[in-house]
Biopython code that builds the backbone (N, CA, C, O; Angstrom):
import numpy as np
from Bio.PDB.StructureBuilder import StructureBuilder

atoms = [
    (1, "MET", "N", (-13.988, -2.990, -54.478)),
    (1, "MET", "CA", (-13.011, -1.926, -54.373)),
    (1, "MET", "C", (-12.781, -1.623, -52.895)),
    (1, "MET", "O", (-13.684, -1.735, -52.066)),
    (2, "ALA", "N", (-11.559, -1.242, -52.599)),
    (2, "ALA", "CA", (-11.180, -0.929, -51.224)),
    (2, "ALA", "C", (-10.144, 0.200, -51.255)),
    (2, "ALA", "O", (-9.590, 0.523, -52.305)),
    (3, "HIS", "N", (-9.900, 0.781, -50.102)),
    (3, "HIS", "CA", (-8.891, 1.832, -49.964)),
    (3, "HIS", "C", (-7.581, 1.197, -49.517)),
    (3, "HIS", "O", (-7.563, 0.320, -48.654)),
    (4, "PHE", "N", (-6.480, 1.658, -50.122)),
    (4, "PHE", "CA", (-5.149, 1.165, -49.781)),
    (4, "PHE", "C", (-4.205, 2.342, -49.623)),
    (4, "PHE", "O", (-4.262, 3.310, -50.381)),
    (5, "ALA", "N", (-3.329, 2.245, -48.617)),
    (5, "ALA", "CA", (-2.311, 3.263, -48.369)),
    (5, "ALA", "C", (-0.955, 2.714, -48.789)),
    (5, "ALA", "O", (-0.605, 1.584, -48.449)),
    (6, "GLN", "N", (-0.196, 3.511, -49.525)),
    (6, "GLN", "CA", (1.169, 3.114, -49.859)),
    (6, "GLN", "C", (2.071, 3.614, -48.737)),
    (6, "GLN", "O", (2.147, 4.812, -48.466)),
    (7, "VAL", "N", (2.753, 2.671, -48.092)),
    (7, "VAL", "CA", (3.588, 2.990, -46.945)),
    (7, "VAL", "C", (5.054, 2.800, -47.315)),
    (7, "VAL", "O", (5.464, 1.730, -47.765)),
    (8, "GLU", "N", (5.838, 3.865, -47.114)),
    (8, "GLU", "CA", (7.285, 3.815, -47.341)),
    (8, "GLU", "C", (7.972, 4.250, -46.054)),
    (8, "GLU", "O", (7.726, 5.348, -45.556)),
    (9, "ASN", "N", (8.825, 3.396, -45.521)),
    (9, "ASN", "CA", (9.538, 3.682, -44.272)),
    (9, "ASN", "C", (8.586, 4.092, -43.149)),
    (9, "ASN", "O", (8.896, 4.965, -42.337)),
    (10, "GLY", "N", (7.422, 3.443, -43.122)),
    (10, "GLY", "CA", (6.452, 3.683, -42.064)),
    (10, "GLY", "C", (5.561, 4.890, -42.258)),
    (10, "GLY", "O", (4.710, 5.157, -41.410)),
    (11, "ILE", "N", (5.726, 5.637, -43.353)),
    (11, "ILE", "CA", (4.945, 6.846, -43.608)),
    (11, "ILE", "C", (4.030, 6.629, -44.812)),
    (11, "ILE", "O", (4.448, 6.079, -45.831)),
    (12, "VAL", "N", (2.773, 7.070, -44.680)),
    (12, "VAL", "CA", (1.806, 6.955, -45.780)),
    (12, "VAL", "C", (2.136, 8.011, -46.837)),
    (12, "VAL", "O", (2.177, 9.208, -46.550)),
    (13, "MET", "N", (2.372, 7.541, -48.064)),
    (13, "MET", "CA", (2.722, 8.422, -49.171)),
    (13, "MET", "C", (1.510, 8.796, -50.026)),
    (13, "MET", "O", (1.430, 9.908, -50.548)),
    (14, "GLN", "N", (0.566, 7.857, -50.164)),
    (14, "GLN", "CA", (-0.654, 8.109, -50.934)),
    (14, "GLN", "C", (-1.710, 7.093, -50.540)),
    (14, "GLN", "O", (-1.407, 6.037, -49.986)),
    (15, "VAL", "N", (-2.957, 7.435, -50.837)),
    (15, "VAL", "CA", (-4.086, 6.538, -50.582)),
    (15, "VAL", "C", (-4.884, 6.451, -51.874)),
    (15, "VAL", "O", (-5.196, 7.468, -52.493)),
    (16, "ILE", "N", (-5.214, 5.214, -52.280)),
    (16, "ILE", "CA", (-5.967, 5.005, -53.518)),
    (16, "ILE", "C", (-7.120, 4.039, -53.280)),
    (16, "ILE", "O", (-7.184, 3.357, -52.257)),
    (17, "VAL", "N", (-8.022, 3.998, -54.241)),
    (17, "VAL", "CA", (-9.103, 3.009, -54.257)),
    (17, "VAL", "C", (-8.784, 2.044, -55.392)),
    (17, "VAL", "O", (-8.573, 2.461, -56.531)),
    (18, "ALA", "N", (-8.752, 0.754, -55.074)),
    (18, "ALA", "CA", (-8.410, -0.257, -56.083)),
    (18, "ALA", "C", (-8.977, -1.602, -55.670)),
    (18, "ALA", "O", (-9.354, -1.805, -54.516)),
    (19, "ASP", "N", (-9.033, -2.516, -56.625)),
    (19, "ASP", "CA", (-9.398, -3.893, -56.311)),
    (19, "ASP", "C", (-8.220, -4.567, -55.613)),
    (19, "ASP", "O", (-7.065, -4.343, -55.974)),
    (20, "LYS", "N", (-8.512, -5.375, -54.632)),
    (20, "LYS", "CA", (-7.463, -6.094, -53.895)),
    (20, "LYS", "C", (-6.619, -6.948, -54.835)),
    (20, "LYS", "O", (-5.407, -7.061, -54.648)),
    (21, "ASP", "N", (-7.244, -7.545, -55.839)),
    (21, "ASP", "CA", (-6.504, -8.370, -56.803)),
    (21, "ASP", "C", (-5.426, -7.566, -57.536)),
    (21, "ASP", "O", (-4.340, -8.077, -57.807)),
    (22, "VAL", "N", (-5.730, -6.326, -57.850)),
    (22, "VAL", "CA", (-4.762, -5.470, -58.545)),
    (22, "VAL", "C", (-3.596, -5.150, -57.613)),
    (22, "VAL", "O", (-2.438, -5.213, -58.024)),
    (23, "ILE", "N", (-3.894, -4.809, -56.370)),
    (23, "ILE", "CA", (-2.838, -4.531, -55.387)),
    (23, "ILE", "C", (-1.972, -5.773, -55.202)),
    (23, "ILE", "O", (-0.744, -5.690, -55.219)),
    (24, "ASP", "N", (-2.623, -6.932, -55.024)),
    (24, "ASP", "CA", (-1.889, -8.193, -54.816)),
    (24, "ASP", "C", (-1.035, -8.580, -56.017)),
    (24, "ASP", "O", (-0.039, -9.286, -55.864)),
    (25, "SER", "N", (-1.413, -8.127, -57.211)),
    (25, "SER", "CA", (-0.649, -8.462, -58.420)),
    (25, "SER", "C", (0.683, -7.721, -58.496)),
    (25, "SER", "O", (1.567, -8.107, -59.261)),
    (26, "GLY", "N", (0.828, -6.658, -57.702)),
    (26, "GLY", "CA", (2.057, -5.868, -57.746)),
    (26, "GLY", "C", (2.058, -4.825, -58.837)),
    (26, "GLY", "O", (3.088, -4.200, -59.088)),
    (27, "ALA", "N", (0.929, -4.620, -59.494)),
    (27, "ALA", "CA", (0.838, -3.650, -60.590)),
    (27, "ALA", "C", (1.212, -2.230, -60.149)),
    (27, "ALA", "O", (1.696, -1.437, -60.956)),
    (28, "PHE", "N", (0.989, -1.912, -58.877)),
    (28, "PHE", "CA", (1.319, -0.579, -58.355)),
    (28, "PHE", "C", (2.546, -0.612, -57.453)),
    (28, "PHE", "O", (2.794, 0.335, -56.707)),
    (29, "GLY", "N", (3.306, -1.682, -57.516)),
    (29, "GLY", "CA", (4.483, -1.803, -56.663)),
    (29, "GLY", "C", (4.122, -2.447, -55.337)),
    (29, "GLY", "O", (3.093, -3.112, -55.216)),
    (30, "SER", "N", (4.966, -2.249, -54.356)),
    (30, "SER", "CA", (4.765, -2.893, -53.055)),
    (30, "SER", "C", (4.533, -1.843, -51.965)),
    (30, "SER", "O", (4.587, -0.639, -52.213)),
    (31, "GLY", "N", (4.277, -2.334, -50.764)),
    (31, "GLY", "CA", (4.109, -1.447, -49.618)),
    (31, "GLY", "C", (2.688, -0.979, -49.393)),
    (31, "GLY", "O", (2.476, 0.013, -48.695)),
    (32, "TRP", "N", (1.706, -1.662, -49.963)),
    (32, "TRP", "CA", (0.313, -1.254, -49.826)),
    (32, "TRP", "C", (-0.343, -1.935, -48.631)),
    (32, "TRP", "O", (-0.203, -3.142, -48.437)),
    (33, "VAL", "N", (-1.062, -1.147, -47.831)),
    (33, "VAL", "CA", (-1.767, -1.641, -46.654)),
    (33, "VAL", "C", (-3.213, -1.170, -46.756)),
    (33, "VAL", "O", (-3.470, 0.012, -46.986)),
    (34, "GLN", "N", (-4.147, -2.085, -46.586)),
    (34, "GLN", "CA", (-5.561, -1.716, -46.686)),
    (34, "GLN", "C", (-5.962, -0.833, -45.506)),
    (34, "GLN", "O", (-5.477, -1.013, -44.389)),
    (35, "THR", "N", (-6.846, 0.114, -45.765)),
    (35, "THR", "CA", (-7.352, 1.026, -44.748)),
    (35, "THR", "C", (-8.865, 1.132, -44.892)),
    (35, "THR", "O", (-9.405, 0.861, -45.964)),
    (36, "SER", "N", (-9.544, 1.519, -43.835)),
    (36, "SER", "CA", (-11.002, 1.613, -43.872)),
    (36, "SER", "C", (-11.458, 3.064, -43.752)),
    (36, "SER", "O", (-11.143, 3.754, -42.783)),
    (37, "TYR", "N", (-12.203, 3.506, -44.755)),
    (37, "TYR", "CA", (-12.743, 4.866, -44.775)),
    (37, "TYR", "C", (-13.660, 5.129, -43.583)),
    (37, "TYR", "O", (-13.814, 6.280, -43.174)),
    (38, "ASN", "N", (-14.258, 4.110, -43.029)),
    (38, "ASN", "CA", (-15.226, 4.267, -41.948)),
    (38, "ASN", "C", (-14.631, 4.148, -40.549)),
    (38, "ASN", "O", (-15.375, 4.140, -39.569)),
    (39, "THR", "N", (-13.308, 4.055, -40.433)),
    (39, "THR", "CA", (-12.683, 3.933, -39.120)),
    (39, "THR", "C", (-11.957, 5.223, -38.757)),
    (39, "THR", "O", (-11.151, 5.736, -39.533)),
    (40, "GLN", "N", (-12.254, 5.736, -37.575)),
    (40, "GLN", "CA", (-11.614, 6.955, -37.077)),
    (40, "GLN", "C", (-11.522, 6.873, -35.561)),
    (40, "GLN", "O", (-12.520, 6.600, -34.894)),
    (41, "GLY", "N", (-10.343, 7.105, -35.015)),
    (41, "GLY", "CA", (-10.161, 7.087, -33.569)),
    (41, "GLY", "C", (-10.491, 5.754, -32.927)),
    (41, "GLY", "O", (-10.939, 5.702, -31.782)),
    (42, "GLY", "N", (-10.270, 4.678, -33.663)),
    (42, "GLY", "CA", (-10.526, 3.346, -33.135)),
    (42, "GLY", "C", (-11.996, 2.960, -33.118)),
    (42, "GLY", "O", (-12.358, 1.936, -32.537)),
    (43, "GLN", "N", (-12.845, 3.760, -33.743)),
    (43, "GLN", "CA", (-14.288, 3.486, -33.811)),
    (43, "GLN", "C", (-14.728, 3.392, -35.266)),
    (43, "GLN", "O", (-14.246, 4.133, -36.123)),
    (44, "HIS", "N", (-15.641, 2.482, -35.529)),
    (44, "HIS", "CA", (-16.221, 2.375, -36.873)),
    (44, "HIS", "C", (-17.453, 3.275, -36.902)),
    (44, "HIS", "O", (-18.341, 3.142, -36.059)),
    (45, "ARG", "N", (-17.509, 4.178, -37.856)),
    (45, "ARG", "CA", (-18.593, 5.171, -37.933)),
    (45, "ARG", "C", (-19.982, 4.556, -38.059)),
    (45, "ARG", "O", (-20.970, 5.155, -37.637)),
    (46, "LEU", "N", (-20.056, 3.366, -38.636)),
    (46, "LEU", "CA", (-21.356, 2.736, -38.861)),
    (46, "LEU", "C", (-21.632, 1.612, -37.871)),
    (46, "LEU", "O", (-22.563, 0.829, -38.061)),
    (47, "GLY", "N", (-20.829, 1.532, -36.819)),
    (47, "GLY", "CA", (-21.045, 0.520, -35.797)),
    (47, "GLY", "C", (-20.405, -0.819, -36.085)),
    (47, "GLY", "O", (-20.610, -1.777, -35.341)),
    (48, "GLY", "N", (-19.634, -0.899, -37.151)),
    (48, "GLY", "CA", (-18.963, -2.152, -37.493)),
    (48, "GLY", "C", (-17.665, -2.313, -36.711)),
    (48, "GLY", "O", (-17.432, -1.624, -35.718)),
    (49, "THR", "N", (-16.839, -3.218, -37.168)),
    (49, "THR", "CA", (-15.559, -3.475, -36.523)),
    (49, "THR", "C", (-14.525, -2.469, -37.012)),
    (49, "THR", "O", (-14.305, -2.367, -38.219)),
    (50, "PRO", "N", (-13.876, -1.715, -36.107)),
    (50, "PRO", "CA", (-12.844, -0.766, -36.533)),
    (50, "PRO", "C", (-11.657, -1.496, -37.160)),
    (50, "PRO", "O", (-11.347, -2.628, -36.788)),
    (51, "PHE", "N", (-11.002, -0.844, -38.104)),
    (51, "PHE", "CA", (-9.922, -1.469, -38.868)),
    (51, "PHE", "C", (-8.699, -0.555, -38.868)),
    (51, "PHE", "O", (-8.744, 0.535, -39.439)),
    (52, "ARG", "N", (-7.632, -0.977, -38.247)),
    (52, "ARG", "CA", (-6.348, -0.273, -38.198)),
    (52, "ARG", "C", (-6.450, 1.118, -37.592)),
    (52, "ARG", "O", (-5.757, 2.036, -38.031)),
    (53, "LYS", "N", (-7.286, 1.282, -36.610)),
    (53, "LYS", "CA", (-7.455, 2.453, -35.750)),
    (53, "LYS", "C", (-7.947, 3.718, -36.452)),
    (53, "LYS", "O", (-8.847, 4.384, -35.941)),
    (54, "ASN", "N", (-7.385, 4.063, -37.601)),
    (54, "ASN", "CA", (-7.781, 5.267, -38.341)),
    (54, "ASN", "C", (-7.724, 5.012, -39.835)),
    (54, "ASN", "O", (-6.984, 4.153, -40.312)),
    (55, "TYR", "N", (-8.526, 5.782, -40.563)),
    (55, "TYR", "CA", (-8.390, 5.813, -42.017)),
    (55, "TYR", "C", (-7.065, 6.496, -42.319)),
    (55, "TYR", "O", (-6.788, 7.567, -41.778)),
    (56, "ALA", "N", (-6.249, 5.904, -43.165)),
    (56, "ALA", "CA", (-4.927, 6.453, -43.474)),
    (56, "ALA", "C", (-5.039, 7.757, -44.251)),
    (56, "ALA", "O", (-5.952, 7.948, -45.055)),
    (57, "GLY", "N", (-4.107, 8.628, -43.996)),
    (57, "GLY", "CA", (-3.980, 9.876, -44.739)),
    (57, "GLY", "C", (-2.515, 10.111, -45.053)),
    (57, "GLY", "O", (-1.639, 9.559, -44.387)),
    (58, "ILE", "N", (-2.246, 10.916, -46.051)),
    (58, "ILE", "CA", (-0.867, 11.235, -46.404)),
    (58, "ILE", "C", (-0.185, 11.850, -45.189)),
    (58, "ILE", "O", (-0.713, 12.767, -44.560)),
    (59, "GLY", "N", (1.004, 11.327, -44.869)),
    (59, "GLY", "CA", (1.753, 11.814, -43.718)),
    (59, "GLY", "C", (1.493, 11.044, -42.437)),
    (59, "GLY", "O", (2.205, 11.231, -41.450)),
    (60, "TYR", "N", (0.479, 10.174, -42.433)),
    (60, "TYR", "CA", (0.232, 9.326, -41.271)),
    (60, "TYR", "C", (1.366, 8.319, -41.150)),
    (60, "TYR", "O", (2.056, 8.027, -42.127)),
    (61, "THR", "N", (1.553, 7.794, -39.953)),
    (61, "THR", "CA", (2.517, 6.729, -39.702)),
    (61, "THR", "C", (1.763, 5.417, -39.633)),
    (61, "THR", "O", (0.683, 5.348, -39.047)),
    (62, "TYR", "N", (2.326, 4.374, -40.228)),
    (62, "TYR", "CA", (1.763, 3.039, -40.067)),
    (62, "TYR", "C", (2.628, 2.289, -39.073)),
    (62, "TYR", "O", (3.806, 2.043, -39.331)),
    (63, "ASP", "N", (2.052, 1.926, -37.937)),
    (63, "ASP", "CA", (2.740, 1.177, -36.891)),
    (63, "ASP", "C", (2.387, -0.292, -37.088)),
    (63, "ASP", "O", (1.282, -0.722, -36.755)),
    (64, "SER", "N", (3.329, -1.061, -37.630)),
    (64, "SER", "CA", (3.046, -2.465, -37.932)),
    (64, "SER", "C", (2.894, -3.306, -36.667)),
    (64, "SER", "O", (2.195, -4.319, -36.689)),
    (65, "GLN", "N", (3.531, -2.910, -35.571)),
    (65, "GLN", "CA", (3.378, -3.647, -34.312)),
    (65, "GLN", "C", (1.952, -3.534, -33.791)),
    (65, "GLN", "O", (1.386, -4.516, -33.312)),
    (66, "ARG", "N", (1.377, -2.355, -33.882)),
    (66, "ARG", "CA", (0.002, -2.116, -33.430)),
    (66, "ARG", "C", (-1.014, -2.341, -34.545)),
    (66, "ARG", "O", (-2.220, -2.363, -34.300)),
    (67, "ASP", "N", (-0.511, -2.512, -35.791)),
    (67, "ASP", "CA", (-1.350, -2.639, -36.977)),
    (67, "ASP", "C", (-2.337, -1.479, -37.029)),
    (67, "ASP", "O", (-3.549, -1.671, -37.133)),
    (68, "ALA", "N", (-1.774, -0.251, -36.952)),
    (68, "ALA", "CA", (-2.605, 0.945, -36.857)),
    (68, "ALA", "C", (-1.985, 2.107, -37.623)),
    (68, "ALA", "O", (-0.764, 2.244, -37.698)),
    (69, "PHE", "N", (-2.860, 2.943, -38.192)),
    (69, "PHE", "CA", (-2.434, 4.199, -38.804)),
    (69, "PHE", "C", (-2.558, 5.290, -37.743)),
    (69, "PHE", "O", (-3.606, 5.454, -37.119)),
    (70, "ILE", "N", (-1.466, 6.032, -37.552)),
    (70, "ILE", "CA", (-1.402, 7.059, -36.518)),
    (70, "ILE", "C", (-1.291, 8.423, -37.202)),
    (70, "ILE", "O", (-0.403, 8.626, -38.030)),
    (71, "PRO", "N", (-2.197, 9.373, -36.859)),
    (71, "PRO", "CA", (-2.121, 10.686, -37.493)),
    (71, "PRO", "C", (-0.873, 11.454, -37.048)),
    (71, "PRO", "O", (-0.331, 11.191, -35.974)),
    (72, "PRO", "N", (-0.418, 12.399, -37.872)),
    (72, "PRO", "CA", (0.733, 13.206, -37.475)),
    (72, "PRO", "C", (0.383, 14.060, -36.256)),
    (72, "PRO", "O", (-0.771, 14.442, -36.063)),
    (73, "GLN", "N", (1.377, 14.348, -35.453)),
    (73, "GLN", "CA", (1.171, 15.168, -34.237)),
    (73, "GLN", "C", (1.116, 16.644, -34.582)),
    (73, "GLN", "O", (0.950, 17.480, -33.694)),
]
sb = StructureBuilder()
sb.init_structure("model")
sb.init_model(0)
sb.init_chain("A")
sb.init_seg("    ")
for serial, (resi, resn, name, xyz) in enumerate(atoms, 1):
    if name == "N":
        sb.init_residue(resn, " ", resi, " ")
    sb.init_atom(name, np.array(xyz, "f"), 0.0, 1.0, " ", f" {name:<3s}", serial, name[0])
structure = sb.get_structure()
């Protein structure tokens, strides 16, 4: 299981926990981007590799050029 953010027009609409196979099947539609619960501010909380700069939240922006979730200002 992993966390996925549904991104519409660059904005995170919801975040869910699902199997990657289910997301890849299109069962929940399109626009899903994986996010890491342990990544915040470009740092991994447990010392691992940070993933997409921040854990996605509703209202965050997904910058595909930077491959990063950006919190609202």
